[in-house]
Steps between C-alpha positions, in 0.01 A plus 500: 500500500637201309375655176696820559807301602462293183494811282838617624676163498674326214434143385753360745340680797758774543396867493517650151672838493363571152142465622562713808659777289208480254258541789689807627504657151126441463435660840712803408326536164155476663606760757611738223171450317296559817692818580426625151135396519409642841721809523503598134873553523677318223837375607779512251387318185845351455471343848157360420617356168807346662293327766262376232784345301656356818169325573475369142860374496461340843183325385681365197783373721271328748268338248762442234758321712371157403435572133833348406368162612269505198797497264702231672517174315385210711730200491273196471767254389731325737871497445612144448862413567 
């Protein structure tokens, strides 16, 4: 249970809305794929493509939120007055 709670929480321990929305998009995309697979009825291709891109963009937001830390310059010198 702690593992699942850890997936949906941010570094500071608060719930991450980006991760929850990503999870919902993934569930919706899997549901659309399963409907297509088991019933043979293809839902609107535009809808399928839009959910695919929503999942990709959400993944990039969740995993790319800390990429800016790589480009920050670390201040190793102390300011002397």
